[in-house]
mmCIF file as gemmi writes it, N, C-alpha and C atoms, coordinates in Angstrom:
data_model
loop_
_atom_site.group_PDB
_atom_site.id
_atom_site.type_symbol
_atom_site.label_atom_id
_atom_site.label_alt_id
_atom_site.label_comp_id
_atom_site.label_asym_id
_atom_site.label_entity_id
_atom_site.label_seq_id
_atom_site.pdbx_PDB_ins_code
_atom_site.Cartn_x
_atom_site.Cartn_y
_atom_site.Cartn_z
_atom_site.occupancy
_atom_site.B_iso_or_equiv
_atom_site.pdbx_formal_charge
_atom_site.auth_seq_id
_atom_site.auth_asym_id
_atom_site.pdbx_PDB_model_num
ATOM 1 N N . UNK Axp A 1 ? 4.72 -27.076 -8.399 1 0 ? 1 A 1
ATOM 2 C CA . UNK Axp A 1 ? 5.857 -26.112 -8.564 1 0 ? 1 A 1
ATOM 3 C C . UNK Axp A 1 ? 6.882 -25.814 -10.472 1 0 ? 1 A 1
ATOM 4 N N . UNK Axp A 2 ? 6.94 -25.228 -10.515 1 0 ? 2 A 1
ATOM 5 C CA . UNK Axp A 2 ? 7.276 -25.041 -11.45 1 0 ? 2 A 1
ATOM 6 C C . UNK Axp A 2 ? 8.965 -25.026 -11.396 1 0 ? 2 A 1
ATOM 7 N N . UNK Axp A 3 ? 9.741 -26.148 -11.326 1 0 ? 3 A 1
ATOM 8 C CA . UNK Axp A 3 ? 11.716 -26.468 -11.544 1 0 ? 3 A 1
ATOM 9 C C . UNK Axp A 3 ? 11.813 -25.572 -13.001 1 0 ? 3 A 1
ATOM 10 N N . UNK Axp A 4 ? 13.055 -25.1 -12.23 1 0 ? 4 A 1
ATOM 11 C CA . UNK Axp A 4 ? 13.913 -24.017 -13.413 1 0 ? 4 A 1
ATOM 12 C C . UNK Axp A 4 ? 15.453 -24.507 -13.227 1 0 ? 4 A 1
ATOM 13 N N . UNK Axp A 5 ? 15.568 -24.155 -14.171 1 0 ? 5 A 1
ATOM 14 C CA . UNK Axp A 5 ? 17.836 -24.813 -14.268 1 0 ? 5 A 1
ATOM 15 C C . UNK Axp A 5 ? 17.974 -24.129 -13.232 1 0 ? 5 A 1
ATOM 16 N N . UNK Axp A 6 ? 17.883 -23.209 -12.738 1 0 ? 6 A 1
ATOM 17 C CA . UNK Axp A 6 ? 18.735 -22.617 -11.883 1 0 ? 6 A 1
ATOM 18 C C . UNK Axp A 6 ? 18.173 -22.287 -10.182 1 0 ? 6 A 1
ATOM 19 N N . UNK Axp A 7 ? 16.581 -21.894 -10.57 1 0 ? 7 A 1
ATOM 20 C CA . UNK Axp A 7 ? 16.026 -23.194 -8.673 1 0 ? 7 A 1
ATOM 21 C C . UNK Axp A 7 ? 14.38 -22.859 -9.259 1 0 ? 7 A 1
ATOM 22 N N . UNK Axp A 8 ? 13.711 -23.685 -8.704 1 0 ? 8 A 1
ATOM 23 C CA . UNK Axp A 8 ? 12.467 -24.064 -8.185 1 0 ? 8 A 1
ATOM 24 C C . UNK Axp A 8 ? 11.742 -22.933 -7.61 1 0 ? 8 A 1
ATOM 25 N N . UNK Axp A 9 ? 10.734 -22.869 -8.121 1 0 ? 9 A 1
ATOM 26 C CA . UNK Axp A 9 ? 9.167 -21.484 -7.241 1 0 ? 9 A 1
ATOM 27 C C . UNK Axp A 9 ? 8.319 -22.387 -7.291 1 0 ? 9 A 1
ATOM 28 N N . UNK Axp A 10 ? 7.068 -22.203 -6.256 1 0 ? 10 A 1
ATOM 29 C CA . UNK Axp A 10 ? 6.026 -22.542 -6.079 1 0 ? 10 A 1
ATOM 30 C C . UNK Axp A 10 ? 5.385 -21.07 -6.532 1 0 ? 10 A 1
ATOM 31 N N . UNK Axp A 11 ? 4.525 -21.534 -7.177 1 0 ? 11 A 1
ATOM 32 C CA . UNK Axp A 11 ? 3.724 -20.429 -7.245 1 0 ? 11 A 1
ATOM 33 C C . UNK Axp A 11 ? 2.436 -20.159 -6.016 1 0 ? 11 A 1
ATOM 34 N N . UNK Axp A 12 ? 1.308 -19.471 -6.429 1 0 ? 12 A 1
ATOM 35 C CA . UNK Axp A 12 ? 0.718 -18.934 -5.725 1 0 ? 12 A 1
ATOM 36 C C . UNK Axp A 12 ? -0.302 -20.109 -4.638 1 0 ? 12 A 1
ATOM 37 N N . UNK Axp A 13 ? -1.112 -20.147 -3.596 1 0 ? 13 A 1
ATOM 38 C CA . UNK Axp A 13 ? -2.068 -20.947 -3.668 1 0 ? 13 A 1
ATOM 39 C C . UNK Axp A 13 ? -3.473 -20.912 -4.3 1 0 ? 13 A 1
ATOM 40 N N . UNK Axp A 14 ? -3.581 -20.792 -5.8 1 0 ? 14 A 1
ATOM 41 C CA . UNK Axp A 14 ? -4.635 -20.411 -6.177 1 0 ? 14 A 1
ATOM 42 C C . UNK Axp A 14 ? -4.638 -21.393 -7.861 1 0 ? 14 A 1
ATOM 43 N N . UNK Axp A 15 ? -5.569 -21.652 -8.266 1 0 ? 15 A 1
ATOM 44 C CA . UNK Axp A 15 ? -5.55 -22.977 -9.732 1 0 ? 15 A 1
ATOM 45 C C . UNK Axp A 15 ? -5.403 -22.041 -10.595 1 0 ? 15 A 1
ATOM 46 N N . UNK Axp A 16 ? -5.363 -22.679 -12.293 1 0 ? 16 A 1
ATOM 47 C CA . UNK Axp A 16 ? -4.487 -22.248 -12.593 1 0 ? 16 A 1
ATOM 48 C C . UNK Axp A 16 ? -3.41 -21.532 -13.327 1 0 ? 16 A 1
ATOM 49 N N . UNK Axp A 17 ? -1.99 -21.286 -13.146 1 0 ? 17 A 1
ATOM 50 C CA . UNK Axp A 17 ? -1.225 -20.823 -12.717 1 0 ? 17 A 1
ATOM 51 C C . UNK Axp A 17 ? -0.351 -21.372 -13.92 1 0 ? 17 A 1
ATOM 52 N N . UNK Axp A 18 ? 0.546 -20.702 -15.075 1 0 ? 18 A 1
ATOM 53 C CA . UNK Axp A 18 ? 1.238 -22.059 -16.14 1 0 ? 18 A 1
ATOM 54 C C . UNK Axp A 18 ? 2.585 -21.205 -15.935 1 0 ? 18 A 1
ATOM 55 N N . UNK Axp A 19 ? 3.619 -22.583 -16.229 1 0 ? 19 A 1
ATOM 56 C CA . UNK Axp A 19 ? 4.872 -21.774 -16.77 1 0 ? 19 A 1
ATOM 57 C C . UNK Axp A 19 ? 5.16 -21.043 -17.791 1 0 ? 19 A 1
ATOM 58 N N . UNK Axp A 20 ? 5.219 -19.624 -17.838 1 0 ? 20 A 1
ATOM 59 C CA . UNK Axp A 20 ? 5.678 -19.391 -19.594 1 0 ? 20 A 1
ATOM 60 C C . UNK Axp A 20 ? 6.74 -19.58 -19.766 1 0 ? 20 A 1
ATOM 61 N N . UNK Axp A 21 ? 7.847 -18.875 -18.99 1 0 ? 21 A 1
ATOM 62 C CA . UNK Axp A 21 ? 9.455 -19.232 -19.661 1 0 ? 21 A 1
ATOM 63 C C . UNK Axp A 21 ? 10.435 -19.131 -18.609 1 0 ? 21 A 1
ATOM 64 N N . UNK Axp A 22 ? 11.353 -20.329 -18.518 1 0 ? 22 A 1
ATOM 65 C CA . UNK Axp A 22 ? 12.496 -20.267 -17.635 1 0 ? 22 A 1
ATOM 66 C C . UNK Axp A 22 ? 13.618 -20.562 -18.136 1 0 ? 22 A 1
ATOM 67 N N . UNK Axp A 23 ? 14.271 -19.837 -16.955 1 0 ? 23 A 1
ATOM 68 C CA . UNK Axp A 23 ? 16.075 -19.54 -18.226 1 0 ? 23 A 1
ATOM 69 C C . UNK Axp A 23 ? 16.856 -19.24 -16.809 1 0 ? 23 A 1
ATOM 70 N N . UNK Axp A 24 ? 18.191 -19.812 -17.096 1 0 ? 24 A 1
ATOM 71 C CA . UNK Axp A 24 ? 19.367 -19.326 -16.087 1 0 ? 24 A 1
ATOM 72 C C . UNK Axp A 24 ? 19.446 -18.607 -15.246 1 0 ? 24 A 1
ATOM 73 N N . UNK Axp A 25 ? 18.434 -17.552 -16.009 1 0 ? 25 A 1
ATOM 74 C CA . UNK Axp A 25 ? 18.02 -16.181 -15.388 1 0 ? 25 A 1
ATOM 75 C C . UNK Axp A 25 ? 17.186 -16.015 -14.385 1 0 ? 25 A 1
ATOM 76 N N . UNK Axp A 26 ? 16.604 -17.205 -14.328 1 0 ? 26 A 1
ATOM 77 C CA . UNK Axp A 26 ? 14.797 -16.703 -13.764 1 0 ? 26 A 1
ATOM 78 C C . UNK Axp A 26 ? 13.551 -17.489 -14.74 1 0 ? 26 A 1
ATOM 79 N N . UNK Axp A 27 ? 12.99 -17.215 -14.004 1 0 ? 27 A 1
ATOM 80 C CA . UNK Axp A 27 ? 11.103 -18.271 -14.139 1 0 ? 27 A 1
ATOM 81 C C . UNK Axp A 27 ? 10.052 -17.009 -13.981 1 0 ? 27 A 1
ATOM 82 N N . UNK Axp A 28 ? 8.906 -17.543 -15.43 1 0 ? 28 A 1
ATOM 83 C CA . UNK Axp A 28 ? 8.261 -16.285 -15.71 1 0 ? 28 A 1
ATOM 84 C C . UNK Axp A 28 ? 7.002 -17.438 -15.317 1 0 ? 28 A 1
ATOM 85 N N . UNK Axp A 29 ? 5.202 -17.107 -14.035 1 0 ? 29 A 1
ATOM 86 C CA . UNK Axp A 29 ? 4.53 -18.036 -14.634 1 0 ? 29 A 1
ATOM 87 C C . UNK Axp A 29 ? 3.118 -16.898 -14.705 1 0 ? 29 A 1
ATOM 88 N N . UNK Axp A 30 ? 2.254 -16.973 -15.267 1 0 ? 30 A 1
ATOM 89 C CA . UNK Axp A 30 ? 1.265 -16.23 -15.297 1 0 ? 30 A 1
ATOM 90 C C . UNK Axp A 30 ? -0.457 -17.148 -15.112 1 0 ? 30 A 1
ATOM 91 N N . UNK Axp A 31 ? -1.046 -16.11 -15.303 1 0 ? 31 A 1
ATOM 92 C CA . UNK Axp A 31 ? -2.751 -17.463 -15.48 1 0 ? 31 A 1
ATOM 93 C C . UNK Axp A 31 ? -3.139 -15.759 -15.701 1 0 ? 31 A 1
ATOM 94 N N . UNK Axp A 32 ? -4.865 -16.164 -16.194 1 0 ? 32 A 1
ATOM 95 C CA . UNK Axp A 32 ? -5.547 -14.937 -17.012 1 0 ? 32 A 1
ATOM 96 C C . UNK Axp A 32 ? -6.785 -14.762 -15.461 1 0 ? 32 A 1
ATOM 97 N N . UNK Axp A 33 ? -6.85 -13.918 -15.356 1 0 ? 33 A 1
ATOM 98 C CA . UNK Axp A 33 ? -7.643 -13.135 -14.185 1 0 ? 33 A 1
ATOM 99 C C . UNK Axp A 33 ? -8.907 -12.778 -14.831 1 0 ? 33 A 1
ATOM 100 N N . UNK Axp A 34 ? -9.73 -12.666 -14.034 1 0 ? 34 A 1
ATOM 101 C CA . UNK Axp A 34 ? -11.352 -13.128 -13.915 1 0 ? 34 A 1
ATOM 102 C C . UNK Axp A 34 ? -12.543 -12.296 -14.758 1 0 ? 34 A 1
ATOM 103 N N . UNK Axp A 35 ? -10.875 -10.749 -15.035 1 0 ? 35 A 1
ATOM 104 C CA . UNK Axp A 35 ? -11.948 -9.619 -16.081 1 0 ? 35 A 1
ATOM 105 C C . UNK Axp A 35 ? -11.598 -9.887 -17.74 1 0 ? 35 A 1
ATOM 106 N N . UNK Axp A 36 ? -11.467 -9.695 -18.143 1 0 ? 36 A 1
ATOM 107 C CA . UNK Axp A 36 ? -11.485 -9.662 -19.82 1 0 ? 36 A 1
ATOM 108 C C . UNK Axp A 36 ? -10 -8.616 -19.814 1 0 ? 36 A 1
ATOM 109 N N . UNK Axp A 37 ? -8.865 -9.611 -20.68 1 0 ? 37 A 1
ATOM 110 C CA . UNK Axp A 37 ? -7.934 -8.808 -20.598 1 0 ? 37 A 1
ATOM 111 C C . UNK Axp A 37 ? -6.626 -8.144 -19.763 1 0 ? 37 A 1
ATOM 112 N N . UNK Axp A 38 ? -7.367 -8.857 -18.091 1 0 ? 38 A 1
ATOM 113 C CA . UNK Axp A 38 ? -6.627 -9.291 -17.072 1 0 ? 38 A 1
ATOM 114 C C . UNK Axp A 38 ? -5.561 -10.195 -16.846 1 0 ? 38 A 1
ATOM 115 N N . UNK Axp A 39 ? -4.308 -10.193 -16.723 1 0 ? 39 A 1
ATOM 116 C CA . UNK Axp A 39 ? -3.772 -11.783 -16.623 1 0 ? 39 A 1
ATOM 117 C C . UNK Axp A 39 ? -2.839 -11.319 -15.321 1 0 ? 39 A 1
ATOM 118 N N . UNK Axp A 40 ? -2.194 -12.076 -14.481 1 0 ? 40 A 1
ATOM 119 C CA . UNK Axp A 40 ? -1.864 -11.783 -13.007 1 0 ? 40 A 1
ATOM 120 C C . UNK Axp A 40 ? -0.883 -12.724 -13.704 1 0 ? 40 A 1
ATOM 121 N N . UNK Axp A 41 ? 0.846 -11.974 -13.033 1 0 ? 41 A 1
ATOM 122 C CA . UNK Axp A 41 ? 1.85 -12.614 -13.863 1 0 ? 41 A 1
ATOM 123 C C . UNK Axp A 41 ? 3.147 -12.313 -12.389 1 0 ? 41 A 1
ATOM 124 N N . UNK Axp A 42 ? 3.765 -12.912 -12.115 1 0 ? 42 A 1
ATOM 125 C CA . UNK Axp A 42 ? 4.602 -13.44 -11.648 1 0 ? 42 A 1
ATOM 126 C C . UNK Axp A 42 ? 6.394 -13.475 -11.894 1 0 ? 42 A 1
ATOM 127 N N . UNK Axp A 43 ? 7.122 -12.87 -11.926 1 0 ? 43 A 1
ATOM 128 C CA . UNK Axp A 43 ? 8.641 -12.612 -13.005 1 0 ? 43 A 1
ATOM 129 C C . UNK Axp A 43 ? 9.683 -13.303 -11.251 1 0 ? 43 A 1
ATOM 130 N N . UNK Axp A 44 ? 10.249 -13.944 -11.181 1 0 ? 44 A 1
ATOM 131 C CA . UNK Axp A 44 ? 11.407 -14.62 -9.868 1 0 ? 44 A 1
ATOM 132 C C . UNK Axp A 44 ? 12.755 -14.285 -10.822 1 0 ? 44 A 1
ATOM 133 N N . UNK Axp A 45 ? 13.565 -13.405 -10.449 1 0 ? 45 A 1
ATOM 134 C CA . UNK Axp A 45 ? 15.011 -13.66 -11.353 1 0 ? 45 A 1
ATOM 135 C C . UNK Axp A 45 ? 15.946 -13.623 -10.33 1 0 ? 45 A 1
ATOM 136 N N . UNK Axp A 46 ? 17.789 -13.947 -11.266 1 0 ? 46 A 1
ATOM 137 C CA . UNK Axp A 46 ? 18.562 -14.685 -10.458 1 0 ? 46 A 1
ATOM 138 C C . UNK Axp A 46 ? 19.415 -12.852 -10.841 1 0 ? 46 A 1
ATOM 139 N N . UNK Axp A 47 ? 19.972 -12.675 -9.373 1 0 ? 47 A 1
ATOM 140 C CA . UNK Axp A 47 ? 20.604 -11.001 -9.54 1 0 ? 47 A 1
ATOM 141 C C . UNK Axp A 47 ? 21.794 -10.834 -9.091 1 0 ? 47 A 1
ATOM 142 N N . UNK Axp A 48 ? 22.706 -10.537 -9.329 1 0 ? 48 A 1
ATOM 143 C CA . UNK Axp A 48 ? 24.135 -10.125 -7.948 1 0 ? 48 A 1
ATOM 144 C C . UNK Axp A 48 ? 23.582 -9.311 -7.71 1 0 ? 48 A 1
ATOM 145 N N . UNK Axp A 49 ? 24.221 -9.053 -6.509 1 0 ? 49 A 1
ATOM 146 C CA . UNK Axp A 49 ? 23.444 -7.632 -5.108 1 0 ? 49 A 1
ATOM 147 C C . UNK Axp A 49 ? 24.846 -7.766 -4.612 1 0 ? 49 A 1
ATOM 148 N N . UNK Axp A 50 ? 24.117 -6.358 -4.427 1 0 ? 50 A 1
ATOM 149 C CA . UNK Axp A 50 ? 26.009 -5.155 -3.675 1 0 ? 50 A 1
ATOM 150 C C . UNK Axp A 50 ? 25.967 -5.977 -2.048 1 0 ? 50 A 1
ATOM 151 N N . UNK Axp A 51 ? 27.141 -5.611 -1.835 1 0 ? 51 A 1
ATOM 152 C CA . UNK Axp A 51 ? 27.047 -5.821 -0.364 1 0 ? 51 A 1
ATOM 153 C C . UNK Axp A 51 ? 26.395 -5.239 0.325 1 0 ? 51 A 1
ATOM 154 N N . UNK Axp A 52 ? 25.497 -6.153 1.582 1 0 ? 52 A 1
ATOM 155 C CA . UNK Axp A 52 ? 24.287 -4.724 2.461 1 0 ? 52 A 1
ATOM 156 C C . UNK Axp A 52 ? 24.963 -4.477 3.632 1 0 ? 52 A 1
ATOM 157 N N . UNK Axp A 53 ? 24.631 -3.552 4.459 1 0 ? 53 A 1
ATOM 158 C CA . UNK Axp A 53 ? 24.948 -3.762 5.829 1 0 ? 53 A 1
ATOM 159 C C . UNK Axp A 53 ? 23.468 -3.935 7.007 1 0 ? 53 A 1
ATOM 160 N N . UNK Axp A 54 ? 22.548 -4.383 6.271 1 0 ? 54 A 1
ATOM 161 C CA . UNK Axp A 54 ? 21.374 -4.786 7.19 1 0 ? 54 A 1
ATOM 162 C C . UNK Axp A 54 ? 20.071 -4.736 6.301 1 0 ? 54 A 1
ATOM 163 N N . UNK Axp A 55 ? 19.414 -5.533 6.775 1 0 ? 55 A 1
ATOM 164 C CA . UNK Axp A 55 ? 18.083 -6.456 6.552 1 0 ? 55 A 1
ATOM 165 C C . UNK Axp A 55 ? 17.837 -5.161 5.754 1 0 ? 55 A 1
ATOM 166 N N . UNK Axp A 56 ? 17.612 -4.24 6.953 1 0 ? 56 A 1
ATOM 167 C CA . UNK Axp A 56 ? 16.849 -3.058 5.681 1 0 ? 56 A 1
ATOM 168 C C . UNK Axp A 56 ? 17.364 -2.671 4.611 1 0 ? 56 A 1
ATOM 169 N N . UNK Axp A 57 ? 18.111 -2.359 4.774 1 0 ? 57 A 1
ATOM 170 C CA . UNK Axp A 57 ? 19.32 -2.1 3.617 1 0 ? 57 A 1
ATOM 171 C C . UNK Axp A 57 ? 19.682 -2.993 2.144 1 0 ? 57 A 1
ATOM 172 N N . UNK Axp A 58 ? 19.304 -4.259 2.45 1 0 ? 58 A 1
ATOM 173 C CA . UNK Axp A 58 ? 19.406 -5.09 1.84 1 0 ? 58 A 1
ATOM 174 C C . UNK Axp A 58 ? 17.566 -5.471 0.987 1 0 ? 58 A 1
ATOM 175 N N . UNK Axp A 59 ? 16.397 -5.509 1.815 1 0 ? 59 A 1
ATOM 176 C CA . UNK Axp A 59 ? 15.925 -5.505 1.178 1 0 ? 59 A 1
ATOM 177 C C . UNK Axp A 59 ? 14.93 -3.784 0.158 1 0 ? 59 A 1
ATOM 178 N N . UNK Axp A 60 ? 16.126 -2.77 0.589 1 0 ? 60 A 1
ATOM 179 C CA . UNK Axp A 60 ? 15.802 -1.525 -0.76 1 0 ? 60 A 1
ATOM 180 C C . UNK Axp A 60 ? 16.396 -1.77 -2.05 1 0 ? 60 A 1
ATOM 181 N N . UNK Axp A 61 ? 18.154 -2.7 -1.451 1 0 ? 61 A 1
ATOM 182 C CA . UNK Axp A 61 ? 18.302 -3.321 -2.788 1 0 ? 61 A 1
ATOM 183 C C . UNK Axp A 61 ? 17.034 -3.623 -3.794 1 0 ? 61 A 1
ATOM 184 N N . UNK Axp A 62 ? 17.081 -4.196 -4.189 1 0 ? 62 A 1
ATOM 185 C CA . UNK Axp A 62 ? 16.058 -5.391 -3.815 1 0 ? 62 A 1
ATOM 186 C C . UNK Axp A 62 ? 15.112 -3.751 -4.143 1 0 ? 62 A 1
ATOM 187 N N . UNK Axp A 63 ? 14.332 -3.283 -3.41 1 0 ? 63 A 1
ATOM 188 C CA . UNK Axp A 63 ? 12.426 -2.876 -4.187 1 0 ? 63 A 1
ATOM 189 C C . UNK Axp A 63 ? 13.431 -1.725 -4.969 1 0 ? 63 A 1
ATOM 190 N N . UNK Axp A 64 ? 14.071 -1.355 -5.062 1 0 ? 64 A 1
ATOM 191 C CA . UNK Axp A 64 ? 15.16 -0.621 -6.184 1 0 ? 64 A 1
ATOM 192 C C . UNK Axp A 64 ? 15.131 -0.982 -7.183 1 0 ? 64 A 1
ATOM 193 N N . UNK Axp A 65 ? 16.082 -1.687 -7.66 1 0 ? 65 A 1
ATOM 194 C CA . UNK Axp A 65 ? 15.754 -2.931 -8.436 1 0 ? 65 A 1
ATOM 195 C C . UNK Axp A 65 ? 14.27 -3.224 -9.181 1 0 ? 65 A 1
ATOM 196 N N . UNK Axp A 66 ? 13.656 -3.631 -8.159 1 0 ? 66 A 1
ATOM 197 C CA . UNK Axp A 66 ? 12.757 -3.247 -8.977 1 0 ? 66 A 1
ATOM 198 C C . UNK Axp A 66 ? 11.686 -2.707 -9.781 1 0 ? 66 A 1
ATOM 199 N N . UNK Axp A 67 ? 11.92 -1.535 -9.218 1 0 ? 67 A 1
ATOM 200 C CA . UNK Axp A 67 ? 11.348 0.031 -9.518 1 0 ? 67 A 1
ATOM 201 C C . UNK Axp A 67 ? 12.526 0.186 -10.799 1 0 ? 67 A 1
ATOM 202 N N . UNK Axp A 68 ? 13.705 -0.001 -10.919 1 0 ? 68 A 1
ATOM 203 C CA . UNK Axp A 68 ? 14.282 0.598 -12.243 1 0 ? 68 A 1
ATOM 204 C C . UNK Axp A 68 ? 14.17 -0.183 -13.383 1 0 ? 68 A 1
ATOM 205 N N . UNK Axp A 69 ? 13.584 -2.056 -12.889 1 0 ? 69 A 1
ATOM 206 C CA . UNK Axp A 69 ? 13.101 -2.595 -13.981 1 0 ? 69 A 1
ATOM 207 C C . UNK Axp A 69 ? 11.755 -2.958 -14.761 1 0 ? 69 A 1
ATOM 208 N N . UNK Axp A 70 ? 11.217 -2.012 -14.069 1 0 ? 70 A 1
ATOM 209 C CA . UNK Axp A 70 ? 9.443 -1.678 -14.289 1 0 ? 70 A 1
ATOM 210 C C . UNK Axp A 70 ? 9.475 0.282 -14.931 1 0 ? 70 A 1
ATOM 211 N N . UNK Axp A 71 ? 8.806 -0.563 -15.937 1 0 ? 71 A 1
ATOM 212 C CA . UNK Axp A 71 ? 9.627 0.311 -17.906 1 0 ? 71 A 1
ATOM 213 C C . UNK Axp A 71 ? 7.763 0.482 -16.933 1 0 ? 71 A 1
ATOM 214 N N . UNK Axp A 72 ? 7.799 2.441 -16.918 1 0 ? 72 A 1
ATOM 215 C CA . UNK Axp A 72 ? 6.077 2.149 -17.136 1 0 ? 72 A 1
ATOM 216 C C . UNK Axp A 72 ? 5.249 3.001 -18.57 1 0 ? 72 A 1
ATOM 217 N N . UNK Axp A 73 ? 5.877 2.534 -19.657 1 0 ? 73 A 1
ATOM 218 C CA . UNK Axp A 73 ? 5.999 2.832 -20.81 1 0 ? 73 A 1
ATOM 219 C C . UNK Axp A 73 ? 4.797 1.461 -20.759 1 0 ? 73 A 1
ATOM 220 N N . UNK Axp A 74 ? 5.534 0.458 -20.754 1 0 ? 74 A 1
ATOM 221 C CA . UNK Axp A 74 ? 5.34 -1.247 -20.429 1 0 ? 74 A 1
ATOM 222 C C . UNK Axp A 74 ? 3.791 -1.426 -19.541 1 0 ? 74 A 1
ATOM 223 N N . UNK Axp A 75 ? 4.219 -1.035 -18.569 1 0 ? 75 A 1
ATOM 224 C CA . UNK Axp A 75 ? 3.734 -1.481 -17.325 1 0 ? 75 A 1
ATOM 225 C C . UNK Axp A 75 ? 2.483 -0.376 -16.463 1 0 ? 75 A 1
ATOM 226 N N . UNK Axp A 76 ? 0.778 -0.763 -16.14 1 0 ? 76 A 1
ATOM 227 C CA . UNK Axp A 76 ? 0.219 -0.11 -15.436 1 0 ? 76 A 1
ATOM 228 C C . UNK Axp A 76 ? 0.362 -0.408 -13.516 1 0 ? 76 A 1
ATOM 229 N N . UNK Axp A 77 ? 1.647 -0.577 -12.983 1 0 ? 77 A 1
ATOM 230 C CA . UNK Axp A 77 ? 1.343 -0.809 -11.565 1 0 ? 77 A 1
ATOM 231 C C . UNK Axp A 77 ? -0.5 -0.762 -11.067 1 0 ? 77 A 1
ATOM 232 N N . UNK Axp A 78 ? -0.988 -0.856 -10.789 1 0 ? 78 A 1
ATOM 233 C CA . UNK Axp A 78 ? -1.972 -0.864 -9.334 1 0 ? 78 A 1
ATOM 234 C C . UNK Axp A 78 ? -1.806 -1.29 -8.411 1 0 ? 78 A 1
ATOM 235 N N . UNK Axp A 79 ? -0.881 -2.324 -8.136 1 0 ? 79 A 1
ATOM 236 C CA . UNK Axp A 79 ? -0.736 -3.113 -6.385 1 0 ? 79 A 1
ATOM 237 C C . UNK Axp A 79 ? 1.003 -3.206 -6.514 1 0 ? 79 A 1
ATOM 238 N N . UNK Axp A 80 ? 0.775 -2.229 -5.557 1 0 ? 80 A 1
ATOM 239 C CA . UNK Axp A 80 ? 2.593 -3.897 -5.135 1 0 ? 80 A 1
ATOM 240 C C . UNK Axp A 80 ? 3.098 -3.739 -4.427 1 0 ? 80 A 1
ATOM 241 N N . UNK Axp A 81 ? 3.772 -5.382 -3.774 1 0 ? 81 A 1
ATOM 242 C CA . UNK Axp A 81 ? 4.338 -5.406 -2.243 1 0 ? 81 A 1
ATOM 243 C C . UNK Axp A 81 ? 5.173 -6.303 -2.417 1 0 ? 81 A 1
ATOM 244 N N . UNK Axp A 82 ? 5.937 -5.927 -1.385 1 0 ? 82 A 1
ATOM 245 C CA . UNK Axp A 82 ? 6.671 -6.688 -1.426 1 0 ? 82 A 1
ATOM 246 C C . UNK Axp A 82 ? 7.093 -7.438 0.393 1 0 ? 82 A 1
ATOM 247 N N . UNK Axp A 83 ? 7.723 -9.095 0.507 1 0 ? 83 A 1
ATOM 248 C CA . UNK Axp A 83 ? 7.344 -9.316 1.922 1 0 ? 83 A 1
ATOM 249 C C . UNK Axp A 83 ? 9.188 -10.234 1.818 1 0 ? 83 A 1
ATOM 250 N N . UNK Axp A 84 ? 10.207 -9.846 2.92 1 0 ? 84 A 1
ATOM 251 C CA . UNK Axp A 84 ? 11.192 -10.435 3.419 1 0 ? 84 A 1
ATOM 252 C C . UNK Axp A 84 ? 10.589 -11.36 4.188 1 0 ? 84 A 1
ATOM 253 N N . UNK Axp A 85 ? 11.597 -12.239 4.061 1 0 ? 85 A 1
ATOM 254 C CA . UNK Axp A 85 ? 11.018 -13.682 4.908 1 0 ? 85 A 1
ATOM 255 C C . UNK Axp A 85 ? 12.487 -14.446 5.251 1 0 ? 85 A 1
ATOM 256 N N . UNK Axp A 86 ? 12.717 -14.009 6.841 1 0 ? 86 A 1
ATOM 257 C CA . UNK Axp A 86 ? 14.346 -14.349 7.082 1 0 ? 86 A 1
ATOM 258 C C . UNK Axp A 86 ? 14.098 -15.603 7.841 1 0 ? 86 A 1
ATOM 259 N N . UNK Axp A 87 ? 15.513 -17.051 6.972 1 0 ? 87 A 1
ATOM 260 C CA . UNK Axp A 87 ? 15.258 -18.214 7.223 1 0 ? 87 A 1
ATOM 261 C C . UNK Axp A 87 ? 16.124 -18.275 8.221 1 0 ? 87 A 1
């Protein structure tokens, strides 16, 4: 469990994850990958969201924000996944 000033986040169920940053806007953690030069990273970010009319619209707002915040000059996205868990 990584404790932040705004939110606490549980790392994926595998060994080696290290907290790299924690602030009022989010938490970043990562670990080295099995291949040379490979790194896994996760960033949990707090954002202001506009009102949405449905769960599907809410999920699309999140995906659009992620696309807008991911610089193609900085990142070479190999695989992307998202999952909504409604509680």
